PALOVO-342584 format. One line per field, with one value per residue (C-alpha): residue number from 1; x, y, z. Coordinates in steps of 0.02 Angstrom, whole numbers, plus 50000, padded with zeros to 5 digits. Last residue first. Layout:
resi: NUM ...
px: X ...
py: Y ...
pz: Z ...
END
This chain:
resi: 283 282 281 280 279 278 277 276 275 274 273 272 271 270 269 268 267 266 265 264 263 262 261 260 259 258 257 256 255 254 253 252 251 250 249 248 247 246 245 244 243 242 241 240 239 238 237 236 235 234 233 232 231 230 229 228 227 226 225 224 223 222 221 220 219 218 217 216 215 214 213 212 211 210 209 208 207 206 205 204 203 202 201 200 199 198 197 196 195 194 193 192 191 190 189 188 187 186 185 184 183 182 181 180 179 178 177 176 175 174 173 172 171 170 169 168 167 166 165 164 163 162 161 160 159 158 157 156 155 154 153 152 151 150 149 148 147 146 145 144 143 142 141 140 139 138 137 136 135 134 133 132 131 130 129 128 127 126 125 124 123 122 121 120 119 118 117 116 115 114 113 112 111 110 109 108 107 106 105 104 103 102 101 100 99 98 97 96 95 94 93 92 91 90 89 88 87 86 85 84 83 82 81 80 79 78 77 76 75 74 73 72 71 70 69 68 67 66 65 64 63 62 61 60 59 58 57 56 55 54 53 52 51 50 49 48 47 46 45 44 43 42 41 40 39 38 37 36 35 34 33 32 31 30 29 28 27 26 25 24 23 22 21 20 19 18 17 16 15 14 13 12 11 10 9 8 7 6 5 4 3 2 1
px: 46334 46297 46244 46171 46191 46089 46097 45992 45946 45777 45715 45572 45581 45440 45338 45321 45143 45127 45279 45195 45265 45255 45160 45183 45034 44961 45029 45061 45236 45255 45409 45543 45634 45808 45899 46053 45942 45904 45813 45849 45699 45696 45567 45439 45339 45127 45011 44939 44933 45114 45133 45310 45426 45536 45644 45781 45883 45799 45753 45804 45760 45861 45802 45918 45993 46148 46132 46159 46318 46362 46193 46128 45937 45816 45634 45479 45310 45250 45320 45455 45389 45510 45518 45606 45719 45755 45849 45951 46081 46160 46244 46273 46352 46405 46462 46521 46696 46720 46616 46609 46495 46459 46311 46285 46143 46072 45981 45921 45837 45725 45671 45640 45597 45468 45341 45443 45500 45693 45746 45939 46076 46271 46388 46567 46699 46777 46813 46899 46856 46936 46928 46930 46878 46743 46613 46600 46451 46584 46740 46863 47037 47137 47115 47129 47179 47113 47172 47256 47354 47459 47507 47541 47673 47754 47794 47923 47870 47711 47802 47826 47761 47745 47824 47756 47600 47703 47902 48009 48184 48353 48293 48129 48065 47923 47859 47880 47737 47711 47858 47947 48070 48095 48117 48205 48179 48318 48326 48527 48588 48458 48418 48389 48326 48331 48222 48281 48370 48243 48323 48484 48557 48592 48669 48647 48724 48864 48984 49156 49169 49021 48992 48896 48878 48842 48797 48720 48639 48564 48678 48840 48865 48873 48891 48920 48915 48986 48981 48847 48824 48949 48911 48993 49149 49105 49210 49239 49293 49368 49397 49263 49292 49233 49325 49481 49609 49667 49533 49460 49457 49535 49590 49627 49790 49803 49964 49849 49822 49743 49690 49650 49798 49795 49836 49764 49786 49862 49818 49834 49811 49864 50015 50076 50071 50164 50326 50290 50263 50088 50061 50023 50020 50071 49995
py: 50377 50222 50211 50043 49841 49709 49536 49381 49231 49217 49078 49102 48939 49008 49042 49234 49321 49367 49468 49581 49622 49816 49857 49893 49881 49828 49657 49609 49656 49627 49726 49674 49818 49806 49893 50026 50183 50303 50176 50003 49900 49716 49632 49497 49411 49427 49320 49467 49412 49344 49168 49145 48984 49013 49147 49149 49268 49411 49550 49731 49912 50068 50217 50387 50515 50387 50218 50173 50067 49904 49817 49737 49728 49645 49723 49656 49747 49732 49603 49507 49401 49250 49217 49036 48943 49091 49082 49205 49227 49375 49503 49673 49768 49936 50106 50238 50227 50027 49934 49741 49648 49494 49415 49264 49228 49023 48934 49068 49117 49277 49318 49508 49635 49760 49879 49892 49708 49665 49503 49506 49510 49488 49574 49543 49635 49691 49875 50006 50182 50355 50341 50518 50558 50680 50811 50763 50832 50960 50950 50841 50799 50633 50479 50537 50384 50430 50477 50371 50278 50113 50023 49841 49735 49848 49756 49731 49616 49735 49885 49990 50175 50228 50403 50509 50609 50754 50762 50890 50884 50783 50661 50628 50684 50634 50724 50676 50785 50898 51031 50973 50804 50777 50605 50523 50452 50398 50486 50519 50451 50426 50595 50625 50810 50899 51072 51225 51336 51286 51123 51076 50899 50729 50639 50456 50340 50468 50356 50344 50175 50196 50367 50445 50636 50737 50928 50953 51104 51248 51405 51397 51391 51212 51119 50925 50865 50705 50606 50722 50824 50730 50678 50506 50517 50515 50390 50406 50277 50282 50128 50030 49839 49892 49909 49983 50044 50199 50305 50472 50462 50309 50329 50146 50149 49955 49993 50098 50286 50374 50549 50629 50550 50658 50822 50913 51084 51054 51173 51131 51228 51407 51337 51316 51116 51112 51146 51032 50887 50813 50657 50488 50347 50176 49985
pz: 49820 49682 49513 49516 49456 49527 49563 49602 49707 49807 49935 50055 50184 50298 50153 50091 50057 50230 50236 50098 49930 49873 49714 49521 49422 49228 49180 49362 49456 49625 49717 49828 49905 49909 50039 50072 50042 49908 49771 49739 49671 49634 49535 49564 49472 49427 49533 49602 49773 49765 49830 49865 49895 49759 49670 49539 49422 49538 49413 49406 49457 49479 49552 49555 49697 49720 49797 49980 50015 50086 50042 50217 50199 50080 50083 50125 50169 50357 50481 50538 50687 50637 50460 50474 50379 50244 50091 50032 49887 49833 49692 49701 49553 49591 49476 49567 49526 49496 49637 49630 49759 49853 49946 50047 50178 50166 50267 50377 50529 50567 50759 50726 50596 50607 50525 50354 50378 50320 50288 50283 50146 50205 50113 50026 49949 49790 49773 49659 49676 49604 49414 49343 49186 49248 49184 49010 48921 48852 48912 49024 49020 49000 49079 49270 49391 49561 49743 49882 49778 49784 49616 49628 49508 49380 49216 49094 48961 48898 48969 49095 49119 48957 48893 48749 48830 48881 48884 48981 48884 48874 48757 48850 49022 49131 49288 49477 49549 49699 49665 49510 49529 49339 49262 49115 48951 48819 48659 48685 48856 48995 49107 49278 49313 49487 49515 49575 49443 49311 49263 49368 49305 49342 49176 49091 48954 48862 48760 48814 48851 48955 49017 49177 49186 49349 49358 49192 49139 49212 49217 49291 49491 49484 49674 49681 49871 49916 50078 50176 50318 50425 50597 50584 50460 50269 50169 49970 49862 49698 49589 49644 49706 49883 50079 50005 50126 50194 50221 50209 50013 49927 49746 49678 49572 49619 49725 49831 49807 49974 50008 50181 50272 50444 50504 50372 50301 50128 50012 49840 49665 49750 49787 49969 49982 49835 49895 50047 49925 49954 50020 49923 50039 49945 50007
END
């Protein structure tokens, strides 16, 4: 190991000032340059070590106009650079026609070929994909205009819910053989499916609804038909529909050729069975 010291005749020149009292720079027998150490600790050609309490290990300061502060080369060809943009913004560029990043206030923006870029850079590729994306806001698909008031997808959910028999004037003592529900929400559109079969109506009374939906609908009314139902005798002799309006319950309606009316608990058998799904704009 050879230690390189500054000759005394150079220490007073304007180019080199040696005011230290310990070895600051070491050039070993393999021509490795080591700063603030006397032996290598990596396989790099140059190593810099900071001491405990130092503000940083390396500081690079450009007093020129915007441009490169640090450049990277491979066999003499530029492969990237770190630069200042607009005085206080950090830019990272690939060499030549390559993409990069610009660290602006409140955003990380794309760059291409040494400049800011809009609507030209992809995040990942078909064979080089990111895994999960964690957001606290939404995904914005372009700009709005005309009749389009929003192009932001701000919610996606998958979950379960438990359908329950609800009577308009009382719900008590109901037991179930089957009681399952699932839902998918994309933005403000939700599709909820369910399967509910009773083993006893208990003392539930009044008109019939199915409760337990995870959210209420918006200020619209939505209707649908169950996929299957059994063990019910409708007064009108018609069919059942589902009405979802302004709350988190589905009201059962019976349809005849001319009217739509509520379904009463007395029209349900104790083993009433119903399955279906409905889609609505939710609150």
